[in-house]
Residue, then its C-alpha position, 0 to 999 in steps of 0.5 A: m600871713v606872715m611876709g618875714l622873721d622878726r629879728s626880735a622872733s629868735p628861738a631865745a626870745l621863747l625860751t625867756a618868754a616860757e621862763s617869764g610867764d609871757a603868753a603873749a610873747i609866746a603866742r607872737l613867736l609861735c606866729h613868727g614860725v619860731s620851733p616850739s621844741t627850741t632847746n637851751h644848753k640844758q637840752q630844756t624845750a620852752l615846755h620844760i621850762a613853762a612845766l617848771h615854772g607852772h606857767d599853764p596859759i604857755i603850756v596850752e599854747l605850746l601843747a596846741a602848737k605840736a610841742d614834743n611832750r614826750k621826753t621829759p616836761l611831765y618829769e621837770a612839772a612833777k619835781a616842781g610840783k606843778l598840779s595843772a602843767v602835770t594835769l595838762l601834760l597827761s591829758a595830751k598822752a605824755r608818757t609817765s615811764l621815762a625816767d631819768v639817769y637815776g630811773r626815777t620817773p615823773r612820779a617817783i620824782a614827785l613822792e620823793m620831793g614830797h608833792t603827794s598831790v601831783a604824784e597821785l594824779f599819775v595814778d590809774p584807778n585801775a592800775k591799783r586794782l591791776f597790780k593786786a590782781v597780779v599779785a593774787n595770781d588772779h588770771d581771769l581779774v588781770t585779763q579782765l582789766l586789761a580789757s576794761g583799759a588798765s594799763p599794762s604799763s602803770t608802775n607802781e612807787r618803785g617804778e615797777t610795772p605789773l610785768h615785774l611783779a609777775a616776772a618775780k613770782n614766776l607768773e608765766a599765764v599773767a606775764v603772756a597776758l599782760l604782754s600781750a596787752g602791751a606790757r613793755a618787756e624791757a621796761a625798767s624800775q627806778d633801780g634799773s633792773t627789768p622784768l628778766h631782771d627779776a625772773a633771772y634773781c628769783g629763778a623763774t625759769a619758764t616766765a623768763c622764756a616767756l619774756v625772751r620770746a616778747g624780746a626782752p634785752v637779754n643783756a640790760i644793765d641794772a643799776t648795780h652794772r649786773t645782766p639778768l645772767y649775772w643774777a641767774v649765775g648768782k643765785r645758781h639758777v642753772d635752768v635760767v642760766h641756759v635759757l639767757l646763753a640760748a638767747s646769746a646772753d653775753v658772758t663777758l659783761a662784768t660789774e663794775t669791780g669786773d666780776t663776770p658770771l663765770h667769777g660768780a659760778a667759780r665762786n659758788d662752786d657751780p661745775d654745771t654753771v661753769t660748764a655751760l659758761l665755758r662753752a658759750n665762750a666765757s672768757v677764762v683769762c678775764t681778772t678783776k680790778a683785784g686780778k682775780t681771775p675765775r680760777d684764782v676765786a676757785v682756788g681761794r675757795g677750794h673748788d677744786n673740780i671747779v679748778q680741773l674743769l677751768d684748767q681742761h678747758v683752758a687746754k682746749a682753749l690753747r689747742s683752739a687757738i692753735e688749730t684756728n691760727e689765732s696767735v693773740s689768743l695764743q699769747q694771751l693764755l699762755d701769759y695766763g699761764a695756761d699748761v702746755n704740756t696737757r696731752d689729746a686722745l693721742g697724746r700729742s701736746p699743744l706743741h706737737v700739734a702746732i707743728l703738725l698744722h704747720r703753726t712754726a712762729m706758735a711752735v717757736r713761741l711754744v719751745a721758748s716757753t714751758a713745752n717739753v720738746d721730747a714729749a711723745d705721743t701715744s705712737g711714741a712720736t716727739p715733737l722733732h719728729a713732728a718737725v722733721a716729718t714735715m719738713q720745718l727746718s726752722v723748728v727742728d732747729h728751736l727744738l735741738r737748741a732746746d736740747a731736744s733728743p734726736n736719738m728718741e724712737d717712735k714705738a716703731g723704731v725710728s729715731a728722728l735722724r732715721l727719719a731724716v733719712e727715710q725722707q730723704h731730706i738732706p737739710a734736717l738730716t744735716l742739722l741733726l747730725g751737727c747735734r753733738t747728743t746725735q748717735l750715729d751708730a745707734f740700733g735701738q729696737l730695730p735690727t738696722s742702723v740708719l747707715h742701713a736704711a740710706a743705704s737700703a734706700g738708695f739715698l746716696g746724699g744721706v749715706d755720704a752725709l752719715l759716712t762725712a759725720g763718722a757712721t761706721v761702714d761695716l756695722r753689720s745689722k742686729s737681724t739673724t742675716g747680719e747684712t752690711a750696709l753694702h749688702l742693702a745697697v747691693a740687694n736693691g741694686h743702688v749701684d752710686v751708693v755701692e760705689r760711695l760705700v766702696a770707695a769708704g772702705a767697705n769689706v767687699d767680702a763681709v758675709t751674711t750671717k745665716t746665708c754666708d752671702t758676699p755682696l758679690h753673691v747677692a749682685a750675681r743672684r740679681g743679675l745686677g752687672a754694673i753692680v758686679s762689676v764694681l765689686l769686682a773691680a774692688g777685689a771680691s773674691v770670686e771663690a767665695t762660696n755661701a751657706t749651699q756651697h754656692t760661689p758667685v759665679a753659681c748665683a749667677t746661672p740665670y743671666p748669661d750676661v752677668i756670667a760674662i762679667f766674671g771674665t777669663d781667668t784660670r778659676r772660670r772652668t771651676h766658676m762655670v761648671a758650678a754654674l751650670l750644675a746650679a743653673v740645671c737645680d735652678g730650672a734656668t733652661d735658656v742659661v743651661r742652653s748658653l753653658v753647653a754651647d760654650g763647651l761645658d759637658p752635658n754629661t757633668t756630674n756633682e758631687a753625688g753623681e747625678s748627671l744633668l739629666h738625673l737633675a732635671v728629672r728631679q726637678n721634673h722639668r720638662g723644657l729643660l729635659e728636652a733642651l739636654l736632650q738636644a746637647p750634643g753626646i748627651r748619655f742617656d744611660q749614665r747611672n747616678a750613684d744609686g745605679r738609677t739611669p735618668m728613664i729609671l729615676a723618671i719613673q721611681a719618681g712618677h714622672r711619666r711624661l719625663a720617662n717617656i722622652l727619655h725612652a723615646a730619645a734612647h731608642a728611636l729604632t730598633p736595629e736588625i743585627s747579625s748573628e755574629a753581633f751577640t753571642m748566646d750560651v745554649d748551656a745557660p736557659l734562662g726559660v722555655g715557653g710554648y714556641g720558644a726559649v729563653y738564653k742569657g747572651t751578650y750585646n755590646g759589651r752588656p749581657v742581653a735575653v736572646k729569645t729563639a723560637l721552637g719550631a716553625s710555629g714558634v717562628a711564625a710566634l717570635i715575630e709576631e712578638m718582634e712586630t708587637m714590641q716594635l709598636c709600643h715603644s715604652p719604659y714600663v715593657l721589657e725593651l727590645l735591643a735588638v733583632t736578628k731575621m732569617p733564617s734564625p729570628k732572635l729577640i735581644l732583649e734587656y737582661m733581667d737578673g732579678g728573675d720574675l716577680r712570681s718567684f719574688l713573691d714565692a721567696k718573700r712568702l718563705n722569708q727567703s733572700t731576693k736580689v732586688d726588693v721592690s714595692s707593691l705600689e712600685v710594681a703596680w705603678v710600673v704594670a699600670n704604666a706599661l699597660a696606658d702605653m699599651h692600650h694608647n697604641g692600640l695594643l692588648h697585653r691578653d696575658i698580664k700575670s706575676p711571670n711575666v713581671l719581670l725585677c732587675t738591680h739595673n733595669y728596675i721594674k719591666l712588663a715582658d712576654l708580649g707573645i700573645a700581644r695583639e692589636y685591638e679588634s672588634n672580634m679578639t680570640m677567646g680564652i687566651g691567658t692564663l685561667r687564675w687571671m683570665a678575666p670571665e668574658l674571655l669564657d665566652p666564645k660568644r663574647s668579645y673583649n677588649a682591654a678591660a680583660d687586661m684590667y681584670a688580670f691586673g686586678a689579680l696581680l694587684t691580689e699576688l702583691d697582698t697575699r704572695l700567693v697565686p690568684f684564688a690560691a684557695e681554689t684548686s679545681i680547674p673547672e671550678i675555678m672556670r664555673k665560678l669565673g663564668d658566673g662571677a662567683l669567684k671573689p679575691t681575698f685579702t690578708s688582714t694587712c692589705p692596703a686600703w688603697l691595693q684592696d679597693l684597686a684590686t676590687a675595682c679591677l675584678a669587677f665582673d662586668p667589664k664596663g665597671r672596671p676602671t682603665a689603665q689610664d684611670v689607674v694610673n691617675r689614681l696611683k699617683q695620687h698615692l705615690a705622691r701623697q706617700v712622696d709628701r709623707a717621705n719628705t715631711a718625715d725628712d723635715e721633722n728629722a724623723a727615722p727612717s720607715s720600714s713601711a714597704e711604701r717608703a722604697p726607691i720610688l719615694q727616694a727617686a722623688r726627692a732632691p739630692p741634699t745639696s740643693i732645693r727642689r719642687v716637686e711636680i706630679e704630673a698626670e697624663d691623658m693618654a687618650s687625649g694627650l693632655v697633660a695637667q700638672l700639679s705643683m706640690s709644696p716643696r718640701r726640705p729633701s731627705t738626708h736619711p736613707a730609706s730603707e727597702p721596703t717589702p711589696a705588701d704594707p699594711s701601714t697605708t690604709e687610704p682607700l682609692a675610689f673608681g668609675n667616674t666619680k672624682t672624689y678621693s677618698g681619704w683626701t682633703t682639698e687642701k692636699l690638692v691645692a697647695t697655697d705656699l710658697v718655698c723659699q729656694l735660698c733657705n726652704t721656709t714656707n711662706s704663703l703666696l701675698d708675702d713679698a719677700c721670705g720671713t726667714c731669710t728676707e730673700p725676695l720670692p717671686p712676682p705677683s705676676l709668676k705666682l698668679k701663674v703657678l697658683l692657677r697652674r695648680l688649680d687647672a691640676a686640681a680641677q681633675r681631682g674633682l676641686r673645681v674654683d672658679g679661675s675668671v675674673t669679671c668685669f665690674t662695668c659690663s659684667d664679662a668674665y676673663p681669664m684671671t691672666r687678664a690685665a684689662c677687659d676688652c671695654g677697657e675696665e682695668f681689673p685687680a692688681d695681680v696680688s689682688k687676684i692672688r687673694m681672690l683665688l685664695k679666698r675662693i679656695e677655702l670656701a671650695s674647701k669648705s664646701k668640699s668637706t662638707p658631707 
């Protein structure tokens, strides 16, 4: 047992003993605990030294002491030719494959030193056979030898293992067998090549894959400092290149000369490999020791396609460096000489990208390089646009210093200067205005200047900066409207901007090009009181008139508070009258009430002689009409230049409700007068009947007809007629002006100077002149409305015929002779009426009759309007007429020129079965549609400046529906259900008013051929659903038709009504269209609870908000389109 360590027992002593061959000393020193692994300054152990000198006993002793024999002792023994030492080390399993720094294994060094016998010790007999089997690709023999113990790591004289040979020959199966037996994939030959080097060099793709899977080092360097990837690239083995890159081969490793794989690919003109290397992030900026980049190599070889690939990659790398904010990479690329003006798919340069990504420092660096500061992308935007848009002032400054243009416009016509205004960015605007090349008054592609844009947006700071810099204050836009900046500031309600422009000397009376509006007109029309005050204080003219001859005061009619601002000067009365007329024309009911309450005359007329009531009727504005009728002193009988009262105008225009309102307001009660209150010319009888006579007379200074009784029976009949007329107050029935009773009752009636319809038709048939001229449609319209009113009041006329329809130059058309009219009862007196107009059921005393009898007579009257003869004129035998009438064999005849609508209507009314005849209200509704179509056609002809038609249907009834020439009107058609009192309105598309005179028509017009259908059906032949629902809107300023989805007029830019109002109008139109057969769903469904609500609701009860009004309008327009298509499909 060793008690302590002898001082002489040192590591140095062990090394000395190994060198001198003192085996006893070795044994003693090991016994005293000296480590056998001690090394000298050459890193040699005692075993190295003993092996070098061939001291076998010491080698045995050291091996027994567990000395490390796995580093290089075997190498040293082989190098020294110590046969016994090598034998001992090999028996101790020393590793034979370890090589020196030059790649020489122990066997290789032995051969090099000429120690053949020592080298033979390293050769395993089976190894030789294994090498041969590998070379011969004998997979079975290789497997057998490996199984019998042949070492897969044995090497040949070049230090190559069997795996090297398998790799070089691409023997994948053999390589896999060797790897499975423990062959080392990382083994290096004498020249430092690994099997993967050999596979790459030879293009052995399959074997390379096997080696990579086995963990072969993909970045191993051979003696020439080349990697497998370098060899694969150099030998153009693209498939192997892909295998190595997929295994993360390092693309940056270079040879001793600095040559990288990318240099080799560029040299070889191998675009596929270049592409693969670039995708693996190979550096394009790396240089060889001679200073050559891969691009330089490609240029030197004339490989232009490689140069292009590299340049494209450099451009991408430059953008990548900007996008990832890698400033070092950016600088390297700039130093490399990367093209900084390349464009991406959007036409953006690297400078664009740097600015848009807020890479301010990079942007400044690019500006300092060769970047084009005025390069425009596909939208026309320059880097200066981008810098202003992103508000990077330092970049803006550097760009301007680099002479970037502030005036270049993008494709939308926006310059950097205008963009700064739109952004309302004062600092950027200040920099741009400080540039000597900035053009302040330029228009470019847009019709407005930058000052216009600033004023329109209400950008006070911008307006001030532009004016200070010298912008022209009164510059007009190049649009068709020609407005100044002041117009735009006013239109958008920017009071502070208006004040600044006025202070700068803006012309407050400048007029627009098309509408001739001054700024004061614009402010008044929009009800902008504060701006009106500013403009008036600046001396704006209150007398200026625009293109529609309106003064600013007239434009302010919807706004009483604005009207009050205009003051109380001597011109105020004229302005107020103009304002009143304008308010009526605009349907501003509250303003009309206010102005009339202020003392303006409610009977005021315009230049065309139209009173306020006339204008309200033309507007078809019931609320306005009722408001005017309440005005003290209003005149109901005022006539216009055509001699029409408001009531006659309403009748001719087809406005039933308005006609009834006017009639009721003018005739509350029939006065009872004395015989002294009127005169009667007994020498001028107008007609004599069965129980009375009619004479011309005078009452209240106007001509009248006085009806008197003949005999006692006539008195009773006259009183009954008087009571009947008082039961039905209708504007379509001859008016009872006054009565006298006992002892001699008389009826004071309207005087109709045009005679009766029968006389009129006879004269027309004989081509004789007539005092009046009316059309078939006018007569049918009045009589149908008269019957509708009578039937609604429970009365039957019972004697409808042409002699009972009277005409007048002043009172138009009236249904007369209610002498045998009576209230409807279940049992009516048979045989009432005149035979040719008599309904079949009146001949049968056992049958009762009702209002359908009047409709039969109306149908007979319609045949008169066509033939101008009495009904059934071909039948001359009264008994034969009665027989055919009772049998249903009596059929009407029509001329070849009879309008289809008249023939269809007459045929329907003359149905033998009373139940098959339309009611008076049905007829009114259907004639209403025909009338609306005639109005629409008349207005369309006016729009196209067509010559006046000679058609009988273009009669005063059409003229009355038109607006006066000095204003723009909306035509609305009412359809009133007298039985229920409901009124449905259909707002038709407004049309430009006619200024052409209409020709006088004749009763029958063959040009109109649209048939009307009757009965319960809601389909009207000849009509389209598009006509039933108008989906456009007309500008009230310039009369241009616009879409309901437009915010402003496309011609004059006048703002259109808000979406909420347009939605209400569209819903009203759909309500009316529903009466005509077009059913469109007007509800909106909640997404959350699926409940349906009216389109006017803003939110569901569950809290879910419905779409905005604009979206609702789009929904309805789409539904109308679909419904129209469905309606038109047979």
